[in-house]
VOBA-674938 format. One record per atom (N, C-alpha, C): residue number from 1; residue in one letter; atom name; z, x, y. Coordinates in steps of 0.05 Angstrom, whole numbers, plus 32768, in hexadecimal, padded with zeros to 4 digits. Atoms other than C-alpha are relative to their C-alpha. Example, Ala and Ser with C-alpha at 12.3 -4.5 7.8 and 13.67 -1.06 7.14 Angstrom:
BEGIN
1/a/N/8000/8012/7FE8
1/a/CA/809C/80F6/7FA6
1/a/C/8000/8012/8018
2/s/N/7FFF/7FF0/7FE8
2/s/CA/808F/8111/7FEB
2/s/C/800E/7FF1/8016
// end
This chain:
BEGIN
1/m/N/8019/8005/800B
1/m/CA/8FCE/835F/8E2A
1/m/C/8006/7FFC/7FE2
2/p/N/7FFA/8007/801B
2/p/CA/8FCA/834A/8DDF
2/p/C/8000/801C/7FEE
3/t/N/7FFF/7FED/8017
3/t/CA/8FDA/8374/8D9E
3/t/C/7FEC/7FF8/7FF1
4/v/N/8016/8007/8015
4/v/CA/8F9D/8378/8D70
4/v/C/8007/800F/7FE7
5/i/N/7FFD/7FF7/801C
5/i/CA/8FA8/837E/8D27
5/i/C/7FE2/8004/7FF4
6/l/N/8018/7FF7/800D
6/l/CA/8F6B/83A6/8D0D
6/l/C/8001/8000/7FE3
7/v/N/8000/7FFF/801F
7/v/CA/8F5E/8396/8CC4
7/v/C/7FE7/8008/7FF5
8/r/N/8018/7FF9/800D
8/r/CA/8F2C/83BA/8C9D
8/r/C/7FFE/7FED/7FE4
9/h/N/8001/8012/8019
9/h/CA/8F0D/838D/8C64
9/h/C/800B/8010/7FEB
10/g/N/7FF9/7FF5/8017
10/g/CA/8F26/8398/8C21
10/g/C/7FEC/800E/7FF0
11/r/N/8013/7FED/800E
11/r/CA/8F06/83C4/8BEC
11/r/C/7FE8/7FEC/7FF8
12/s/N/8017/8012/8006
12/s/CA/8EBE/83A9/8BE1
12/s/C/7FF2/800F/7FE6
13/t/N/800E/7FF6/8012
13/t/CA/8E8D/83B3/8BA8
13/t/C/7FEE/8019/8009
14/a/N/8010/7FE9/7FF6
14/a/CA/8E66/83E5/8BD3
14/a/C/8015/8015/8002
15/n/N/7FEE/7FE9/8000
15/n/CA/8EA7/840E/8BDE
15/n/C/8006/800C/7FE6
16/a/N/7FFB/7FFA/801A
16/a/CA/8EB5/840D/8B97
16/a/C/7FE5/8012/7FF1
17/e/N/8016/7FF2/800B
17/e/CA/8E6D/8427/8B86
17/e/C/7FF6/8018/8012
18/g/N/800A/7FEB/7FF2
18/g/CA/8E65/8459/8BBE
18/g/C/7FE8/7FFC/800F
19/v/N/801B/800C/7FF6
19/v/CA/8E30/8432/8BE3
19/v/C/8006/7FFC/801C
20/l/N/7FF9/8006/7FE3
20/l/CA/8E29/8431/8C30
20/l/C/7FF2/7FE5/8004
21/a/N/8008/801E/7FFE
21/a/CA/8E25/83E6/8C36
21/a/C/7FF4/7FF5/8018
22/g/N/8008/800C/7FE4
22/g/CA/8E1B/83DA/8C80
22/g/C/7FFE/7FE4/8001
23/w/N/8002/8019/7FFE
23/w/CA/8DFF/839A/8C8B
23/w/C/7FF0/7FF2/7FE7
24/s/N/8011/800A/8017
24/s/CA/8DE2/838D/8C45
24/s/C/8013/7FE5/7FFB
25/p/N/7FF3/801B/8007
25/p/CA/8DEF/8343/8C31
25/p/C/800C/8004/7FE2
26/g/N/7FF6/8005/801C
26/g/CA/8E18/832F/8BF5
26/g/C/8017/8015/7FF6
27/v/N/7FEE/7FED/800C
27/v/CA/8E4A/8367/8BF5
27/v/C/801C/7FF2/8003
28/a/N/7FEA/800E/8001
28/a/CA/8E8A/8349/8BE1
28/a/C/8019/8012/7FFA
29/l/N/7FE9/7FF3/800A
29/l/CA/8ED1/835F/8BD4
29/l/C/8001/8000/7FE1
30/d/N/7FFF/7FFF/8021
30/d/CA/8EDC/8379/8B8C
30/d/C/801D/7FF6/7FFB
31/e/N/7FE8/800B/8005
31/e/CA/8F1B/8366/8B64
31/e/C/8016/800D/800D
32/t/N/7FE7/7FF3/7FF1
32/t/CA/8F48/839B/8B88
32/t/C/7FFE/7FF7/801D
33/g/N/8002/800B/7FE6
33/g/CA/8F2D/8382/8BCA
33/g/C/800C/7FE2/8004
34/r/N/7FF9/801D/8002
34/r/CA/8F3C/8339/8BB9
34/r/C/8022/8000/7FFF
35/a/N/7FE6/7FFE/8004
35/a/CA/8F84/8350/8BA6
35/a/C/800B/800A/801C
36/q/N/7FF5/7FF8/7FE8
36/q/CA/8F8C/8376/8BE8
36/q/C/7FFF/7FE8/8013
37/a/N/8000/8016/7FEE
37/a/CA/8F77/833B/8C10
37/a/C/8018/7FEA/7FFF
38/t/N/7FE8/8013/8002
38/t/CA/8FA9/830D/8BF1
38/t/C/801A/800C/8009
39/a/N/7FE7/7FF2/7FF6
39/a/CA/8FDF/8342/8BFF
39/a/C/8000/8000/801D
40/l/N/8000/8001/7FE0
40/l/CA/8FC9/8345/8C48
40/l/C/800A/7FEC/800B
41/a/N/7FF6/8019/7FF3
41/a/CA/8FD5/82FE/8C53
41/a/C/8022/8000/7FFF
42/a/N/7FE4/7FFD/7FFF
42/a/CA/901D/8308/8C3F
42/a/C/800E/8013/8011
43/r/N/7FF7/7FEA/7FEF
43/r/CA/9023/8349/8C67
43/r/C/7FFF/7FF5/801E
44/l/N/8003/800B/7FE2
44/l/CA/900E/8324/8CA6
44/l/C/8010/7FE6/8004
45/a/N/7FF5/801C/8000
45/a/CA/9037/82E4/8C97
45/a/C/801A/8001/8018
46/g/N/7FEE/8000/7FEA
46/g/CA/906E/82FA/8CC9
46/g/C/7FF7/8005/801F
47/l/N/800A/7FFA/7FE6
47/l/CA/903F/8305/8D03
47/l/C/7FF6/7FE5/800D
48/p/N/8008/8018/7FF1
48/p/CA/9032/82CD/8D37
48/p/C/7FE6/8003/800A
49/l/N/801D/8000/7FF8
49/l/CA/8FE8/82D2/8D35
49/l/C/7FF5/7FEB/8010
50/a/N/800F/8016/7FEE
50/a/CA/8FBF/82AF/8D6A
50/a/C/7FE6/7FF7/7FF3
51/a/N/801E/8005/800A
51/a/CA/8F7C/82B6/8D49
51/a/C/7FF6/8014/7FEE
52/v/N/800F/7FEB/8014
52/v/CA/8F51/82DB/8D15
52/v/C/7FE4/8002/800D
53/v/N/801A/7FFB/7FF9
53/v/CA/8F13/82FC/8D2F
53/v/C/7FF1/8010/7FE9
54/c/N/8009/7FF3/801A
54/c/CA/8EE5/8313/8CF4
54/c/C/7FE4/8009/8006
55/s/N/801B/7FF8/8001
55/s/CA/8EA5/833A/8CEB
55/s/C/7FF0/7FEA/7FEF
56/p/N/8011/8015/800E
56/p/CA/8E6D/830B/8CD1
56/p/C/7FFC/8008/7FDE
57/l/N/800B/7FF7/8017
57/l/CA/8E65/8335/8C92
57/l/C/8016/7FF4/7FE8
58/q/N/7FF4/800E/8015
58/q/CA/8E7C/8318/8C4D
58/q/C/8019/800B/7FF8
59/r/N/7FEA/7FF3/8008
59/r/CA/8EAF/834B/8C3C
59/r/C/8015/7FFC/8011
60/c/N/7FEF/8006/7FEF
60/c/CA/8ED4/8340/8C7A
60/c/C/8008/7FE1/8000
61/r/N/7FFB/8018/8000
61/r/CA/8ED2/82F6/8C76
61/r/C/8012/7FF9/7FE6
62/e/N/7FEC/8001/8018
62/e/CA/8EEE/82F9/8C2E
62/e/C/801C/800C/8006
63/t/N/7FE4/7FF5/7FFB
63/t/CA/8F28/8326/8C46
63/t/C/800D/7FEF/800E
64/v/N/7FEF/8011/7FEF
64/v/CA/8F41/82F6/8C7A
64/v/C/8002/7FE4/7FF2
65/g/N/7FFD/8018/800E
65/g/CA/8F36/82BB/8C4A
65/g/C/801D/7FF8/7FF8
66/p/N/7FE7/8007/8007
66/p/CA/8F79/82BC/8C29
66/p/C/8016/7FF8/8017
67/l/N/7FF2/8004/7FEB
67/l/CA/8F9A/82C1/8C6C
67/l/C/7FFC/7FE6/800D
68/l/N/8002/8019/7FF7
68/l/CA/8F78/8285/8C87
68/l/C/8006/7FE9/7FEF
69/d/N/7FF8/8011/8013
69/d/CA/8F85/8260/8C4A
69/d/C/801E/7FF9/8002
70/t/N/7FE1/8005/7FFB
70/t/CA/8FD1/826A/8C55
70/t/C/800A/7FF6/801B
71/r/N/7FFA/800A/7FE2
71/r/CA/8FCC/825D/8CA0
71/r/C/7FE8/7FF2/800B
72/p/N/8018/800E/7FF5
72/p/CA/8F99/822B/8CAA
72/p/C/8001/7FF6/801E
73/e/N/8001/8007/7FE4
73/e/CA/8FAD/821F/8CF2
73/e/C/7FF3/8017/8010
74/l/N/800D/7FEC/7FEE
74/l/CA/8F8F/8263/8D06
74/l/C/7FE5/7FFC/8003
75/p/N/801D/8004/7FF9
75/p/CA/8F4D/825F/8D2A
75/p/C/7FF4/8019/7FF8
76/l/N/800F/7FEB/8007
76/l/CA/8F18/828C/8D0C
76/l/C/7FE9/8004/8011
77/h/N/8017/7FFB/7FEE
77/h/CA/8EE4/82AD/8D3A
77/h/C/7FED/8017/7FF2
78/t/N/8012/7FE9/8004
78/t/CA/8EA7/82D5/8D25
78/t/C/7FF4/800D/8014
79/e/N/8006/7FEC/7FEB
79/e/CA/8E95/830F/8D4C
79/e/C/7FEB/8014/7FF5
80/e/N/8015/7FEC/800B
80/e/CA/8E52/8335/8D40
80/e/C/8005/801D/8009
81/r/N/7FFE/7FE7/7FF8
81/r/CA/8E68/836F/8D6A
81/r/C/8015/8012/7FF2
82/i/N/7FEF/7FEE/8013
82/i/CA/8E9C/8383/8D39
82/i/C/7FF7/8005/7FE6
83/g/N/800C/7FFD/801B
83/g/CA/8E6B/8383/8CFD
83/g/C/7FFC/801C/7FFF
84/e/N/8006/7FE4/8007
84/e/CA/8E5C/83C3/8CD9
84/e/C/7FEA/800D/8010
85/c/N/8012/7FF1/7FF3
85/c/CA/8E35/83FA/8CF8
85/c/C/7FE5/7FFA/7FF3
86/h/N/801E/8004/800A
86/h/CA/8DE7/83F0/8CEE
86/h/C/7FF4/801A/7FF7
87/y/N/8002/7FE6/800C
87/y/CA/8DDC/8429/8CBE
87/y/C/7FDE/8004/7FFD
88/g/N/801F/7FFB/8003
88/g/CA/8D8D/841F/8CBF
88/g/C/7FF7/8005/7FE3
89/d/N/800B/7FFB/801C
89/d/CA/8D6A/843E/8C85
89/d/C/8015/800B/7FED
90/w/N/7FEA/7FF7/8011
90/w/CA/8DAC/8459/8C6B
90/w/C/800D/7FE7/7FF1
91/t/N/7FF5/8015/800C
91/t/CA/8DC2/8413/8C5A
91/t/C/7FFB/7FFC/7FDF
92/g/N/8004/8003/801C
92/g/CA/8DCC/8408/8C0F
92/g/C/8000/801A/7FEF
93/r/N/8005/7FEA/800F
93/r/CA/8DC6/844F/8BFB
93/r/C/801F/800D/7FF8
94/k/N/7FE6/7FF1/8008
94/k/CA/8DFF/847A/8BD5
94/k/C/8006/8014/8012
95/l/N/7FF5/7FEC/7FEE
95/l/CA/8E2A/84A4/8BFE
95/l/C/7FFE/801D/7FF5
96/s/N/8004/7FE9/800B
96/s/CA/8E22/84D9/8BCE
96/s/C/7FE3/800E/8006
97/e/N/801D/7FFD/7FFB
97/e/CA/8DD5/84D9/8BDC
97/e/C/8000/8008/8020
98/l/N/8000/7FF7/7FE2
98/l/CA/8DE2/84D6/8C29
98/l/C/800B/801A/8008
99/a/N/7FF2/7FE7/7FF7
99/a/CA/8E10/8513/8C2C
99/a/C/7FE9/8016/7FFD
100/a/N/8013/7FE7/7FFE
100/a/CA/8DD3/853E/8C1F
100/a/C/7FEC/7FFC/8015
101/e/N/8010/8004/7FEC
101/e/CA/8DAD/8523/8C5A
101/e/C/8009/8010/801A
102/p/N/7FF8/7FEF/7FE9
102/p/CA/8DAC/8550/8C98
102/p/C/8011/7FEE/8014
103/l/N/7FF1/800F/7FEC
103/l/CA/8DC5/8515/8CC2
103/l/C/801F/7FFD/7FFA
104/w/N/7FE5/8005/8009
104/w/CA/8E05/8514/8C99
104/w/C/8011/8012/800F
105/e/N/7FEE/7FED/7FF1
105/e/CA/8E20/8551/8CBA
105/e/C/8004/7FF6/801D
106/t/N/7FFA/8007/7FE8
106/t/CA/8E15/8535/8CFB
106/t/C/8013/7FE6/8005
107/v/N/7FEA/8018/8002
107/v/CA/8E39/84F2/8CEB
107/v/C/801B/800B/7FFC
108/q/N/7FE8/7FF7/8005
108/q/CA/8E71/851A/8CD3
108/q/C/800D/800F/8015
109/r/N/7FF7/7FEE/7FED
109/r/CA/8E77/8550/8D08
109/r/C/7FFB/7FFC/801D
110/h/N/8005/8005/7FE5
110/h/CA/8E55/8535/8D46
110/h/C/7FF9/7FE3/8001
111/p/N/8008/801B/8000
111/p/CA/8E55/84E9/8D40
111/p/C/7FF4/7FF4/8016
112/s/N/800D/800E/7FE7
112/s/CA/8E43/84DB/8D88
112/s/C/7FE1/8007/8002
113/a/N/801E/7FFB/7FFC
113/a/CA/8E00/84F9/8D7B
113/a/C/7FF0/7FF2/7FE8
114/a/N/800D/800A/801B
114/a/CA/8DF2/84D2/8D3A
114/a/C/7FF4/7FE3/8009
115/v/N/800D/801B/7FFE
115/v/CA/8DBD/849B/8D3A
115/v/C/7FF2/7FFD/7FE5
116/f/N/8008/8003/801F
116/f/CA/8DAF/847E/8CF3
116/f/C/7FDD/7FFA/8003
117/p/N/8019/8002/8004
117/p/CA/8D66/847E/8CE1
117/p/C/7FF4/7FE4/7FFA
118/g/N/800C/8019/8008
118/g/CA/8D35/8442/8CDE
118/g/C/8004/7FF0/8019
119/e/N/8003/8010/7FE5
119/e/CA/8D23/8409/8D0E
119/e/C/801D/7FF1/8003
120/e/N/7FE5/800B/7FFB
120/e/CA/8D6A/83EA/8D02
120/e/C/8017/8012/8002
121/g/N/7FEB/7FEF/7FFF
121/g/CA/8D92/8426/8D08
121/g/C/800C/8003/801C
122/e/N/7FF1/7FFF/7FEA
122/e/CA/8DC7/842E/8D3A
122/e/C/800E/8017/8007
123/s/N/7FF0/7FE7/7FFB
123/s/CA/8DEB/8467/8D5E
123/s/C/801C/7FF6/7FFC
124/l/N/7FE3/8006/8001
124/l/CA/8E35/846D/8D52
124/l/C/800B/7FFC/801F
125/r/N/7FF4/8005/7FE4
125/r/CA/8E3E/846E/8DA0
125/r/C/7FFE/7FDF/8003
126/a/N/8006/801B/8000
126/a/CA/8E1E/8429/8DA0
126/a/C/8012/7FEF/7FF2
127/m/N/7FED/800E/8012
127/m/CA/8E48/8411/8D68
127/m/C/801C/7FFD/800D
128/q/N/7FEC/7FFE/7FF0
128/q/CA/8E86/8428/8D8E
128/q/C/8002/7FF1/8019
129/a/N/8003/800E/7FE2
129/a/CA/8E72/8409/8DD2
129/a/C/8004/7FE3/7FF8
130/r/N/7FFF/801D/8005
130/r/CA/8E66/83C3/8DB3
130/r/C/801C/7FF8/7FF8
131/a/N/7FE7/8007/800C
131/a/CA/8EA6/83C3/8D8C
131/a/C/8018/7FFF/8016
132/v/N/7FF0/8000/7FEB
132/v/CA/8ECE/83D9/8DC7
132/v/C/7FFF/7FE7/8012
133/d/N/8004/8018/7FEF
133/d/CA/8EAE/83A3/8DF3
133/d/C/800E/7FEA/7FF6
134/a/N/7FF9/8015/800B
134/a/CA/8EBC/8373/8DC1
134/a/C/8022/7FFA/7FFE
135/v/N/7FE3/8001/8002
135/v/CA/8F07/8380/8DBB
135/v/C/800A/7FFA/801D
136/r/N/7FF5/8004/7FE4
136/r/CA/8F10/8382/8E06
136/r/C/7FFA/7FE2/8009
137/d/N/8006/801A/7FFA
137/d/CA/8EEC/833E/8E0C
137/d/C/8017/7FEF/7FF1
138/w/N/7FED/8010/8011
138/w/CA/8F19/8321/8DD5
138/w/C/801C/8004/800C
139/n/N/7FE6/7FFC/7FF3
139/n/CA/8F58/833F/8DF5
139/n/C/8001/7FED/8019
140/a/N/7FFF/8012/7FE8
140/a/CA/8F48/831A/8E36
140/a/C/8001/7FE5/7FF8
141/r/N/8000/801B/800A
141/r/CA/8F38/82D6/8E11
141/r/C/801A/7FFB/7FF4
142/i/N/7FEB/8009/800B
142/i/CA/8F72/82DA/8DE6
142/i/C/8019/7FFF/8012
143/e/N/7FEC/8002/7FEC
143/e/CA/8FA2/82EB/8E20
143/e/C/7FFE/7FE8/800F
144/a/N/8001/8018/7FF1
144/a/CA/8F86/82B2/8E49
144/a/C/800A/7FE8/7FF4
145/e/N/7FF7/8017/8012
145/e/CA/8F91/8281/8E0D
145/e/C/801A/7FFE/7FFA
146/h/N/7FE8/8000/800D
146/h/CA/8FD0/8298/8DF3
146/h/C/8013/8012/800A
147/g/N/7FF0/7FEE/7FF0
147/g/CA/8FF2/82C8/8E22
147/g/C/8002/801A/7FFC
148/p/N/8004/7FE5/8001
148/p/CA/8FFD/830E/8E2C
148/p/C/800D/8012/7FE7
149/d/N/7FF0/7FF3/8017
149/d/CA/902C/831C/8DF0
149/d/C/7FF5/7FF5/7FE4
150/a/N/8013/800A/8018
150/a/CA/8FF6/82FC/8DC0
150/a/C/7FF9/8016/7FEE
151/v/N/8008/7FEB/8013
151/v/CA/8FE7/831F/8D81
151/v/C/7FE7/7FF2/7FEE
152/y/N/8016/800C/800F
152/y/CA/8FA4/8313/8D5B
152/y/C/7FF8/8014/7FEF
153/a/N/800C/7FF0/8014
153/a/CA/8F81/832E/8D1D
153/a/C/7FE2/8001/8005
154/l/N/801C/7FFA/7FFE
154/l/CA/8F3D/834C/8D1E
154/l/C/7FF8/8012/7FE9
155/c/N/8007/7FF5/801A
155/c/CA/8F1A/835A/8CD9
155/c/C/7FE5/800E/8000
156/s/N/801A/7FF0/7FFC
156/s/CA/8EE6/8391/8CDB
156/s/C/7FFB/8013/7FEF
157/h/N/8008/7FEA/8012
157/h/CA/8ECC/83D1/8CBB
157/h/C/800D/801A/800B
158/g/N/7FF4/7FE6/7FFD
158/g/CA/8EE3/8418/8CB3
158/g/C/7FF7/8010/8018
159/d/N/800C/7FF1/7FEA
159/d/CA/8EB5/8438/8CE8
159/d/C/8006/7FF4/801B
160/i/N/7FFA/800E/7FE9
160/i/CA/8EC1/8400/8D18
160/i/C/801E/8008/8009
161/i/N/7FE3/7FFF/7FF8
161/i/CA/8F0F/8407/8D16
161/i/C/8004/801D/8008
162/k/N/7FFA/7FE5/7FFB
162/k/CA/8F0A/8453/8D15
162/k/C/7FF8/8004/801F
163/a/N/800B/7FFD/7FE4
163/a/CA/8EDF/844F/8D58
163/a/C/8012/7FF2/8013
164/l/N/7FEF/800D/7FEE
164/l/CA/8F0F/841D/8D75
164/l/C/801D/800E/8005
165/v/N/7FE7/7FEE/7FFA
165/v/CA/8F4D/844C/8D6B
165/v/C/7FF9/8016/800E
166/a/N/8005/7FE7/7FEE
166/a/CA/8F29/8487/8D88
166/a/C/7FFE/7FF4/801D
167/d/N/7FFE/800A/7FE5
167/d/CA/8F1E/845D/8DC5
167/d/C/801A/7FFB/800C
168/a/N/7FE4/8006/7FF5
168/a/CA/8F65/8446/8DCA
168/a/C/800E/801A/8003
169/l/N/7FEE/7FE5/7FFA
169/l/CA/8F7F/848D/8DC2
169/l/C/7FF0/8014/8014
170/g/N/800E/7FEE/7FEA
170/g/CA/8F4B/84AA/8DF6
170/g/C/7FF4/8017/7FF2
171/l/N/800D/7FE7/800C
171/l/CA/8F29/84D6/8DC2
171/l/C/7FE2/7FFB/7FFF
172/h/N/801D/8000/8000
172/h/CA/8EE0/84E6/8DC3
172/h/C/7FF8/7FF7/7FE3
173/l/N/800B/800B/8019
173/l/CA/8EB7/84C5/8D8F
173/l/C/7FFB/8015/7FEA
174/d/N/8004/7FEA/8013
174/d/CA/8EA9/8509/8D70
174/d/C/8018/8005/7FF1
175/l/N/7FE7/7FFC/8010
175/l/CA/8EF2/8509/8D56
175/l/C/8006/7FE8/7FEE
176/f/N/7FFB/8013/8010
176/f/CA/8EED/84C7/8D35
176/f/C/8001/7FFE/7FE5
177/q/N/7FFB/7FFD/8021
177/q/CA/8EE4/84DF/8CEF
177/q/C/801A/800A/7FFB
178/r/N/7FE3/7FF6/8007
178/r/CA/8F2A/84FB/8CF2
178/r/C/8012/7FE9/7FF9
179/i/N/7FEF/8015/8004
179/i/CA/8F45/84B4/8CF1
179/i/C/7FF5/7FF0/7FE5
180/t/N/8007/800F/801A
180/t/CA/8F47/848B/8CAF
180/t/C/800C/7FE3/8003
181/a/N/7FF7/801C/8003
181/a/CA/8F4F/8440/8CA0
181/a/C/7FF7/7FF8/7FE4
182/a/N/8009/8008/801B
182/a/CA/8F52/842E/8C56
182/a/C/7FFD/7FE3/7FFC
183/p/N/8005/801B/8001
183/p/CA/8F3A/83ED/8C3C
183/p/C/801B/7FED/7FFF
184/c/N/7FE9/8014/7FFC
184/c/CA/8F69/83B3/8C4F
184/c/C/8019/800D/8013
185/s/N/7FEB/7FF5/7FF0
185/s/CA/8F95/83E2/8C7A
185/s/C/7FFF/7FF4/801A
186/v/N/7FFD/800C/7FE7
186/v/CA/8FAE/83CA/8CBD
186/v/C/8005/8014/8014
187/t/N/7FFB/7FF1/7FEA
187/t/CA/8FA8/83EB/8CFD
187/t/C/8004/7FF3/8018
188/a/N/7FF7/8012/7FEA
188/a/CA/8FCA/83D1/8D3C
188/a/C/7FFE/800E/8017
189/i/N/8000/7FF7/7FE7
189/i/CA/8FBE/83DD/8D84
189/i/C/8007/7FEE/8012
190/g/N/7FF8/800F/7FE8
190/g/CA/8FE5/83C4/8DBF
190/g/C/7FF5/8008/8018
191/y/N/800F/7FFC/7FE7
191/y/CA/8FBC/83BD/8DFC
191/y/C/8014/7FF9/8016
192/t/N/7FF3/8006/7FE5
192/t/CA/8FDE/83BD/8E42
192/t/C/7FEC/8002/8016
193/p/N/8010/7FFA/7FE9
193/p/CA/8FC1/83BE/8E88
193/p/C/7FF8/801C/8003
194/h/N/7FFF/7FE6/7FF9
194/h/CA/8FCA/8409/8E8A
194/h/C/7FF6/800F/7FEC
195/r/N/800C/7FF0/8018
195/r/CA/8FBA/8426/8E45
195/r/C/8009/7FF1/7FE7
196/p/N/7FFB/8008/801D
196/p/CA/8FB7/8414/8DFA
196/p/C/8016/8012/7FF5
197/f/N/7FF0/7FF2/8011
197/f/CA/8FED/8427/8DC9
197/f/C/7FF9/7FFD/7FE4
198/l/N/8006/8004/801D
198/l/CA/8FE0/8436/8D81
198/l/C/801A/7FFB/7FF1
199/l/N/7FE6/8007/800B
199/l/CA/9015/8410/8D5B
199/l/C/8000/8008/7FE0
200/r/N/8001/7FFE/801E
200/r/CA/8FFE/8418/8D12
200/r/C/7FE2/800B/7FFB
201/l/N/801A/7FF3/8005
201/l/CA/8FC5/8440/8CF4
201/l/C/7FFD/8000/7FDF
202/g/N/8003/8002/801E
202/g/CA/8FAD/8430/8CAB
202/g/C/8016/7FF7/7FF3
203/d/N/7FE7/8006/800B
203/d/CA/8FEC/840F/8C9C
203/d/C/7FFA/7FE9/7FE8
204/t/N/8001/8016/8017
204/t/CA/8FF0/83EB/8C55
204/t/C/801D/7FF8/7FF6
205/g/N/7FE6/800C/8005
205/g/CA/903A/83DB/8C57
205/g/C/800B/7FEB/8010
206/d/N/7FF4/8016/7FEF
206/d/CA/9069/83AD/8C7C
206/d/C/7FF6/7FFF/801E
207/l/N/8009/8002/7FE5
207/l/CA/904F/8392/8CBF
207/l/C/8014/7FF0/8015
208/s/N/7FEE/8010/7FEE
208/s/CA/908A/8369/8CD9
208/s/C/800A/800C/8019
209/g/N/7FF9/7FF3/7FE3
209/g/CA/909A/839B/8D0F
209/g/C/7FEB/7FFE/8017
210/l/N/8016/8003/7FEE
210/l/CA/9059/8388/8D32
210/l/C/8004/7FE2/800E
211/a/N/7FFB/8019/7FF5
211/a/CA/9074/8342/8D44
211/a/C/800B/8006/801C
212/p/N/7FF6/7FFD/7FE7
212/p/CA/9081/833C/8D8E
212/p/C/8020/7FFD/8000
213/p/N/7FE1/8002/7FFE
213/p/CA/90CD/8344/8DA1
213/p/C/8005/7FE8/800F
214/p/N/7FF8/8019/7FF1
214/p/CA/90F1/8306/8DBD
214/p/C/7FFF/8005/801D
215/r/N/8000/7FFD/7FE6
215/r/CA/90E7/82FC/8E05
215/r/C/8019/7FF7/800D
216/p/N/7FE9/8009/7FF1
216/p/CA/9127/82FA/8E30
216/p/C/7FF8/7FE7/800F
217/a/N/8006/8018/7FEF
217/a/CA/912D/82B4/8E54
217/a/C/7FF9/8006/8019
218/d/N/8006/7FF9/7FE1
218/d/CA/912C/82D9/8E98
218/d/C/7FE7/8014/8000
219/a/N/8016/7FEC/7FFD
219/a/CA/90F1/8307/8E86
219/a/C/7FE8/7FF3/8011
220/p/N/8019/800D/7FF3
220/p/CA/90B4/8300/8EB6
220/p/C/7FEC/7FFF/7FE9
221/q/N/8019/8003/8011
221/q/CA/9075/82E8/8E98
221/q/C/7FEE/801A/7FFB
222/g/N/8011/7FE7/8003
222/g/CA/904F/8321/8E77
222/g/C/8010/8014/7FFB
223/a/N/7FF0/7FE7/8005
223/a/CA/9088/8350/8E72
223/a/C/800A/8005/7FE6
224/s/N/7FF3/7FF9/8017
224/s/CA/909D/836E/8E32
224/s/C/801B/800A/8001
225/p/N/7FE4/7FF3/7FFE
225/p/CA/90E5/837E/8E21
225/p/C/8001/801A/7FFE
226/a/N/8001/7FE4/8007
226/a/CA/90D1/83BF/8E0A
226/a/C/7FF6/8013/8015
227/t/N/800B/7FF1/7FEF
227/t/CA/90A6/83DB/8E40
227/t/C/7FFA/7FF5/801B
228/g/N/800B/8009/7FE4
228/g/CA/9098/83AC/8E79
228/g/C/7FE3/7FFE/8002
229/d/N/801B/7FFD/7FFC
229/d/CA/9051/83B4/8E69
229/d/C/7FF2/7FE8/7FF4
230/g/N/800F/8016/8007
230/g/CA/9043/8372/8E49
230/g/C/7FF5/8003/7FE1
231/a/N/800C/7FFB/8019
231/a/CA/9030/8393/8E04
231/a/C/8013/7FFB/7FE8
232/a/N/7FEC/8009/8014
232/a/CA/9051/8374/8DC6
232/a/C/8002/8019/7FEC
233/a/N/7FF8/7FEE/8016
233/a/CA/9072/83A2/8D95
233/a/C/7FFC/801E/8004
234/i/N/8002/7FE6/7FF8
234/i/CA/906A/83E3/8DBD
234/i/C/801B/800B/7FFE
235/p/N/7FE3/7FF8/8004
235/p/CA/90AA/840C/8DAA
235/p/C/800E/8009/801A
236/a/N/7FF1/7FFB/7FEB
236/a/CA/90E0/8414/8DDD
236/a/C/7FFD/801E/800B
237/g/N/8000/7FE7/7FF9
237/g/CA/90D9/845E/8DDC
237/g/C/7FE7/8009/8011
238/d/N/8017/7FF6/7FF3
238/d/CA/9094/845D/8DFC
238/d/C/8005/7FF7/801D
239/a/N/7FFA/8008/7FE4
239/a/CA/90A4/8462/8E46
239/a/C/7FE7/7FFA/8010
240/v/N/8013/8005/7FEE
240/v/CA/907B/8444/8E79
240/v/C/7FF8/8014/8011
241/v/N/8003/7FE9/7FED
241/v/CA/9083/8480/8EA7
241/v/C/800F/8014/7FF1
242/g/N/7FF0/7FEA/8009
242/g/CA/9098/84C4/8E8F
242/g/C/7FF6/800B/7FE4
243/g/N/800A/7FF6/8018
243/g/CA/906D/84D3/8E55
243/g/C/800E/7FF3/7FE5
244/s/N/7FF4/800D/801A
244/s/CA/908C/84CA/8E0F
244/s/C/801D/8003/7FFB
245/t/N/7FE3/7FF9/8003
245/t/CA/90D2/84DB/8E1E
245/t/C/8012/7FE7/7FFA
246/g/N/7FF2/8017/8001
246/g/CA/90E9/8493/8E23
246/g/C/8017/7FFD/8011
247/p/N/7FE9/8003/7FEE
247/p/CA/9124/8478/8E48
247/p/C/8016/8014/7FF7
248/s/N/7FEC/7FEB/8007
248/s/CA/915E/84A9/8E4C
248/s/C/801A/7FEE/7FF8
// end
């Protein structure tokens, strides 16, 4: 199954101001974020991306803009289910103010119980469920169209990416606040028929190692030279059987 390159959007004006943006319209990248987006295109240049899947929010669309400008052949798909959490009445408020709310401690320490206030408020459980469903659906679509070794990019938001990582690692949602994803960082998950592999977490450096290895001429369809599991870029030391000891 495919490898998913999860990109958090670059630094936004709301990030710089300490505001919980949520689905607020008009939240753009700031100068630092635009520079990060330009650098991201160069960092991803060596990867044979099959497609780009993007949150509908402006800061994500601006983040993938330079990548699409340099690689106009890449199809762009907008996916509502990887949009930011719906923070309800918290949307647009300062984080420094929200830290005084009783719900803040729940969000930080027991997020699976957190439901954001207001008619538009969403639970963090619901946020994770929709994002995981979206990635699973896109994995199947990308594999059907581009093969099991395909790599695609998905540009989303910090809480979404943290929730997807928790799912991939088999962590309860209550532990997802231990995960970080900085603006314009890359987190990569290689999915297989049996289990996901976390290949990068919050990476801001070189990404060339995520390119699928060359397939031997006699390799069966769907088999990875590294694992036989069909997952691109999974290290050879990750044994299919036998835990983390790898081949002898």
